[in-house]
N, C-alpha and C positions, 0 to 999 in steps of 0.2 A: 563438573560442568557448572557454568554460571547461568543465572536467569536474567533475562532482559525483557523489556516490554515493547510490543509492536502495536501499530494501529491498523485495523482492518475495517473496510467499509462493507456495506450491505451486499456488494457484488463479489466479495471475497478478495478484493484487491488490497494491497498493502501500501502505506504511505512510504515513499522512497526518500533516499538521501538527497536526490536531486529536486525535492519539493514537488513531486508529481506522483500519481498513482502508478504502481507497478504490479505485475501479475504475481510476483513471488517466485517465478521460475529461476531467477538468479538471486538467491538469498543475500548475497553481498550488497545488493542495491537497496535493500529494505532498511529504512530508518529504525534504529533501536535506541531505546532510552534505558539508562541504568536504573532510574527511579520511576515509579508509577506516576508520581505527581507530574513529572516532565511530560510523559506521554499523554496524560489527561489534559494538561494545559494546551498541548499541541492539538489534540482532538477538539477542544473547545474553540480554539482559533479557527480551525478548519470548518467546523460546523457553523460558526458565525458568518463565514463567507459563503457557505453553501447550505441553504435551508433544508434541502432534501437529503443531506448526508445523514446516514444512520451508521455510525461507526462504533467500534468497541476497542478497548485496550486489552490486549491479551499478554499474559506472561508466557514466555517460551524459553526453552533451554538453548544454549549455544553448543555447536559442535566443537570438536577439538580444534578446528580451523578458525573458530570464532564467528561462525555464521549461524544465524537463527535457524532452528529446525521448524520449518513452516510447510504448510501444504499449499502449493501454487493454486491460483484461481483458474477455473475452467472457463469463466466468462471473458469475452474479449474486452480489452481496455477501451475507454471512451475515444481516445485518439485514433485507434485503429478503426473504429466504427465510423468516425467522421471522415477519415481518409478514403474509404471505399466509395461514397457517392461522388467525391471530387474526381477520383480516378475515372469513374464512369463518365462524368461530364466532359473531361478532357479528351476521352477517346471518341466522343461523338462529334 
């Protein structure tokens, strides 16, 4: 198996290929870097845009299918939390 690097925030979400946070329930959507330096640079760029971000770069193994072996986050994604009040407002 091969090792890659992923970025995880303080809520347990992973930085995705689509340049947004994902829960990790679908490992194929998680951004992975072959080199730790690339992941660290990406994390630096993300933290310069979001001062409250507390992220870490983690080394993970790949499965036989080439997907990272990660533990999905149990915390809801920020977009899901923002959509809930809007749906309530539209219903009223």
